[in-house]
N, C-alpha and C positions, 0 to 999 in steps of 0.2 A: 398351449394352455397358459392362463395367466398365472402370476405369482401370488395371487390372493391379496395383494396390497393396493389394487387399483392403479397399478403403474407407478406407485411411489417408491422411492429408494428405501432399502432396508434400514431399520432404525440404527443399526451399528454403523453402516456406511455414512448416514446423514450426520451422526455424532462425530465421526472421524473427520468429515469435511468441515464441520463447524470448528473443531479444534485446530485444523490445519489453517483455516482462514484467520482465526484468532492469533495463532502463533506468527503467521506472516505479518499481520498488522502490527503486532508488538515488536517484531524484529525491525520492521520499517520505521516505527516510531523511535526505537532505540538508535537506529542508524542516523536519522535526522538529528536527534538530540546529541549524539556523539559528534556529528559534524558541527553543530551549532556551538558546542563547548570547545572543541579543539581547534577549529579553523581560525577564529579571531586570535587566539593565543599563538598559534603556530605562525600565522602570517605576520603578527606583530614582532615575534622573536626573529623571524627571517629578515624582515625589513631592518630591524635593529642591527642584526649581524651584518647585513649589507653595508649599512652606514659605517659601522666600526671597521669592517674590513677595508672599505673604500678609503677611509681616512688613514688607516695604517699604511696602505699602499702609497697614498699621496705623500705622507711624511717620509716613507722610505725613498721615494723618488727625489724628494727635495734635499734630503740629508746626504752628505758624502758616505761612501760605502763603509768607511772606517767607523762611522758614528751610527750605523744602523743598530736598532735595539737588539736584533738577533746576533750581532757581532759582539756586543758588550755583555750580553747575558748568556749563560750556558743553556737557556731554554727560551722558547717562544712565548711571549706574553701578549695575548690578544687584547687590544684596547690601549696598549701603551702609546701608540701613535696618536690616539684621540686625546689622551692625557697630555702628551707633549704639545698638541695643538692648542688645547685649552690653556696650558701654562704660557704658551707664546702669546695668545690673545690677551691674557691678563697682563703680561709684561708690556705689550704694546699699549694697553689702556693706561697703565701706570705712567709710562713715558709720555703719552699724549696729554695726560693731565697736568704735567709740568710746563714751565715756561718754554724751555727749549723744544719740547715735543709739540707744543701748540704752534710755535713758529714753523717747525718742519711741516706740520699738517697744512697750515695756511699756505706755505710755499708750494707744496705739492698740489693743493687745490687750485692755486693761481696758475700753475703750469698747465694743468688739465683744462682749466677754464678757458684757455686760449686756443684749444684745439677744437675745430668746428664740429666734428662728429662725436668725439669722445665727451665733449662738454655736455651735450644733451643727455647722453646715456648716464654719465656720472651724476648729473643733477637728479634724474628720475630715480635711479637706484638709491641715492642718498635720502631722498624724501620718503621713499617707501620704508626704508629701514628706520628712519627717525620716527615715522608714524607708528610702526609696529612695536619698536623697542622702547620708545619713550615711556618713562614711568607715569607721566600724567596723561598719556594718550587714552582716549575713550574708544579706540578703534575696535570693532567687533566685541563690544562689551554688552550689547543689548539685542535681544531677539524681539522681532515685531512681526505683525501681520500686515501685509500691504496688498492693495487691490492690483493684481498683476496676473496675467497679461491683459485682462479686460475687467470691466465693471462686474461686481458680484462674484468674482473669482479671486480668492485670497491665496497668497503664497507666503511661505516662511522666508523671512529676510533678516539681515543683520545690519544694524546701523554702524556706519564706518566714520561718522563725524558730521560736523556742520558744514554745509555748502559755503564755499568762499570764492573769492576772486571774481572773474568775469561771469561765470555761470550764476553766481549769487546775484550779481547786479542785473543780469538779463531776466532772471526768474523772480526778482523781488516782487512779492505780492502782499506785502504788509505783515507777513508772518515768517517764522523761522523755517528755512529750508534745510533738509538733511540729506546726506548721501546714504543710499540704501543699496546693499548688495544682495541680489536675489540669486542664490546658488541653484545649480541644476542637479537633478537626481539621476544616477547615484553618485555622480562625481561633483562634489561641492567646490572643487578648485576652479571650475568654470561657471559662468553665470552672467548676470546683467547688472550694470551700475545705473541706477535711476535716481533722479532728484525729485523729492516729493515734499510737500509741507508737513511739518511735524504733526499737525493736527489730523492729518489724513491716515496715519498709521495707528495700529492697535498694539500697544506694548504687551509683552508676555513676561511672566515671572520665571520661566524656565531659563536655565543657564545656556551659554553658547554651546557647551559640549552636548547638552540634551537636544538643542536645536539641530546640531550637526547629525546626531544619531537619527533624528526624525527624518532629515533630508536623505541621508545615505540609505536608510532602510526603506525608503519609499512610503513612509507612513506606518510601517509595521511595528516599529518601536515608538510607542506614544508615552512621553514623560507625563507623570501624574495620573496615569490610567488607574 
């Protein structure tokens, strides 16, 4: 015999199933929200701790055992090695700014400049650091759209400066040529260096940080949305 409901579930059972689905959906949403909130903070803190701990270990290995921070203090102070490294770099900068320091730096560069293999490595690394750390450098200060990898396909890119040297002479087209770095998703540390006319890119008002967020998120985080 039938149950008199035309084969439908009893009202109480249907209501329970609906509440169960709603609770599961809410728990799933809460889970993803919790991951979204805690994961970036946790990963950032973990990476920061790895940097601090790595620098502390490096300083401990460079200093004599008698001068280790844990030997001079009755307790362990995380980050003390990083502070010592910063103080050392500031001291080196102060000495290099003087006449004697400048002479020593030039002497060291002259010695390295006579070594066939090390000369090229030293020059490349020095140019990269000078470009990134120079106060007047415009490297990665502008976010643009560029047609890449084909026509009518636009990619987020970062202007890294004006094209110079042999590349500029070969590509001279009567207009300013710029160096554009097109990062890959979700790893923005790799990408493509392309040389394009300034007039062929579309400048964006977003900051470099927002541009990197857009690249890393694969378009999920849209600045100005």
